[in-house]
C-alpha positions in Angstrom: -12.1 -8.2 -16.8 -8.9 -8.8 -13.8 -7.1 -6.1 -11.4 -4.2 -5.2 -13.5 -0.8 -4.0 -11.8 0.3 -0.5 -12.8 3.7 1.1 -12.8 3.0 3.0 -9.6 1.7 -0.3 -7.9 4.7 -2.4 -9.4 7.5 0.2 -8.8 6.2 0.5 -5.1 5.7 -3.2 -4.6 9.6 -4.1 -6.1 10.8 -1.7 -3.3 8.8 -3.0 -0.8 9.8 -6.9 -1.4 13.3 -5.6 -1.2 12.6 -4.8 2.0 10.7 -7.7 3.5 13.6 -9.9 1.7 16.1 -7.9 4.1 13.6 -8.0 7.2 12.5 -11.6 6.7 10.0 -11.7 9.3 8.1 -14.6 10.4 4.8 -13.4 10.5 3.2 -10.7 8.5 -0.3 -8.8 8.9 -1.3 -6.6 5.8 -3.6 -4.0 6.8 -6.2 -3.0 3.9 -4.6 -6.1 1.8 -7.1 -5.0 -1.3 -6.8 -7.1 -4.5 -4.6 -9.3 -2.6 -1.3 -9.0 -5.3 1.2 -8.6 -2.5 -0.3 -11.4 -0.2 -0.1 -13.6 -3.1 3.4 -12.4 -4.1 4.4 -13.0 -0.2 2.8 -16.6 -0.2 5.1 -17.7 -3.1 7.9 -16.2 -1.4 7.0 -18.6 1.5 6.0 -15.8 3.8 2.8 -16.5 6.4 0.3 -14.3 8.4 -2.8 -12.6 7.9 -4.4 -10.0 5.3 -7.1 -7.9 7.1 -9.4 -5.2 5.0 -12.6 -3.5 5.8 -14.0 -3.9 2.5 -16.1 -7.4 2.3 -15.8 -7.4 -1.3 -12.1 -7.5 -1.4 -12.1 -10.2 1.5 -14.7 -12.3 -0.9 -12.6 -12.2 -3.4 -9.9 -13.2 -2.1 -11.3 -16.4 -0.1 -12.8 -17.3 -3.2 -9.5 -17.3 -5.6 -7.8 -19.2 -2.8 -10.3 -21.9 -1.5 -9.1 -25.5 -1.4 -5.9 -24.0 -2.4 -2.6 -24.1 0.0 -2.6 -20.1 1.1 -0.4 -19.3 4.2 -2.3 -16.3 5.1 -5.6 -15.9 7.2 -8.2 -13.3 5.2 -10.3 -11.6 7.4 -12.9 -8.8 7.1 -12.5 -5.9 9.7 -15.5 -3.6 10.2 -13.4 -0.5 11.2 -10.8 1.5 8.7 -8.3 1.6 11.6 -8.7 -2.0 11.9 -9.0 -2.4 15.7 -9.6 -4.9 17.6 -6.9 -7.7 16.8 -5.4 -9.3 20.0 -2.7 -10.8 17.8 1.0 -9.0 17.2 3.2 -10.1 14.4 7.0 -9.3 13.5 6.0 -6.9 10.5 2.8 -5.0 9.9 2.3 -3.5 6.5 -0.5 -0.7 5.7 0.0 0.3 2.0 -1.8 3.2 0.8 -4.1 2.9 3.8 -3.2 6.0 6.0 -4.1 8.5 3.6 -7.7 7.5 4.2 -7.7 7.9 8.1 -8.8 11.1 9.6 -7.4 10.6 12.8 -3.8 9.0 11.1 -1.9 9.1 14.8 -4.2 7.3 16.2 -4.2 4.7 13.5 -0.6 4.4 14.1 -0.6 4.0 17.5 -3.3 1.5 17.1 -0.6 -0.2 14.5 1.7 0.2 17.0 0.3 -2.5 19.5 0.0 -5.2 16.6 3.9 -5.4 16.0 5.9 -7.6 18.6 8.8 -6.2 20.4 11.8 -5.2 17.7 9.1 -5.7 15.0 8.9 -3.6 11.9 6.0 -1.3 10.5 6.2 -0.8 7.0 3.7 1.6 5.3 3.5 3.3 2.1 1.6 7.2 1.4 1.1 9.3 -1.8 3.8 12.3 -1.1 3.2 16.1 -1.6 0.0 18.1 -1.5 0.8 19.9 -4.2 0.1 16.7 -6.3 -3.2 16.5 -5.3 -5.4 15.3 -8.5 -8.2 13.2 -9.6 -6.8 9.8 -8.6 -6.7 10.8 -5.0 -10.5 12.0 -5.3 -11.0 8.8 -7.3 -9.4 6.6 -4.6 -10.9 8.3 -1.8 -7.9 10.0 0.0 -8.0 12.0 2.8 -4.4 13.6 1.9 -0.9 13.6 0.8 2.1 13.7 3.0 5.0 15.7 3.3 8.7 14.2 4.2 9.3 15.7 7.3 5.7 15.5 8.5 5.6 11.6 7.8 8.7 11.1 10.0 7.5 12.9 12.6 4.3 11.4 13.1 6.0 8.2 13.2 8.4 9.3 15.5 5.8 10.6 17.9 4.2 7.3 17.6 6.8 5.5 19.6 8.7 4.3 16.5 12.6 3.9 15.6 14.7 3.8 13.3 12.5 5.4 10.9 13.6 5.6 7.4 11.4 7.3 4.8 12.1 6.5 0.8 10.9 8.7 -1.9 10.0 6.1 -5.1 8.6 6.9 -8.5 11.0 8.9 -10.1 11.4 9.6 -12.8 8.7 7.4 -14.6 5.3 7.5 -11.9 6.0 11.8 -12.2 6.1 11.4 -16.0 3.1 9.2 -16.3 0.8 11.0 -13.5 -0.8 13.5 -15.7 -2.0 10.6 -18.3 -3.3 8.9 -15.2 -4.8 12.1 -13.4 -6.6 12.7 -16.6 -8.2 8.9 -17.4 -9.5 8.6 -13.6 -11.0 12.4 -13.9 -13.5 10.5 -16.3 -14.1 7.7 -13.7 -14.8 9.7 -10.5 -18.4 9.0 -9.1 -19.0 12.0 -7.2 -22.6 10.4 -6.2 -20.0 7.7 -4.0 -19.0 8.5 -0.5 -15.7 8.9 0.7 -15.9 5.4 2.3 -17.3 3.5 -0.6 -14.5 5.1 -2.7 -11.8 4.3 -0.1 -13.3 0.4 -0.3 -13.2 0.2 -4.0 -9.6 1.8 -4.3 -7.8 -1.5 -4.1 -10.1 -3.4 -5.9 -10.7 -1.2 -8.8 -7.9 0.4 -11.3 -7.4 1.7 -15.1 -7.5 -1.8 -17.0 -6.5 -2.1 -20.8 -6.3 -4.7 -23.1 -2.6 -6.0 -23.2 -1.6 -4.2 -20.1 0.1 -6.8 -18.3 2.4 -7.0 -21.6 3.2 -3.4 -21.2 3.7 -3.2 -17.7 5.5 -5.9 -15.5 8.6 -6.4 -13.7 10.9 -7.1 -16.8 9.8 -4.7 -19.1 9.8 -2.0 -16.0 13.4 -3.0 -14.4 15.3 -0.3 -15.7 13.1 2.2 -14.2 13.1 0.1 -10.8 17.1 0.5 -10.9 16.7 4.3 -11.9 14.2 4.8 -8.6 16.7 3.5 -6.6 19.0 6.1 -7.6 16.5 8.8 -6.1 15.0 6.9 -3.0 16.8 9.4 -0.6 15.6 12.8 -2.7 12.1 13.9 -2.6 11.3 13.8 -5.9 9.1 11.1 -6.5 5.2 10.7 -6.1 5.0 8.3 -3.0 6.8 7.4 0.0 7.5 3.8 1.4 8.8 3.8 5.1 10.2 1.3 7.5 10.3 1.5 11.1 11.1 -0.3 14.0 9.0 -0.4 17.3 
């Protein structure tokens, strides 16, 4: 069964695509692309660049899906979670649901800064509020969740300017969080290491029959609009940040 886009992912993607359309970067690097859905969407919109992931399985799936097809993003498997060693620079570097998997997050932010062109952007997302920690975090291999001021301060300390932190997901994701955690609680494999769970987090998720008919951009559009009213609040379950180098 194929990966299924759930309401949390779709709510975040709607906001992310809106930000990218405003920036219109000539080159994009996505760090930790996971299932590759966002890269595929950006490809249809005419964007180009590179996608890197430290999961060999994720890279193999993407390469297989786009073999002999016109695809504007180079796919590369990198061994380190912080994705060191790249020499290219990009107009936009994205790391969505990645930072919370890395122990030394400041080191990661400093490394990512070096991959961005002058006056380029970093776009990232992380789960919000440690008091919301649950089975979903354990299942995904998270190390932590973030608070707004903490995230803002770390981005500023890493040399980024014009830092904007948006709080997404309210009220829909808050309403479905308990159900999601209850379902993932039964899926947690405690025999797997943190690294193994991290590698699988972007390609494994909750799937059920007719799920894509229930959760899609058409059915969730009213919630996208509603979420927009609360982006400057701190009521949601995740943060999307955009900042300039």
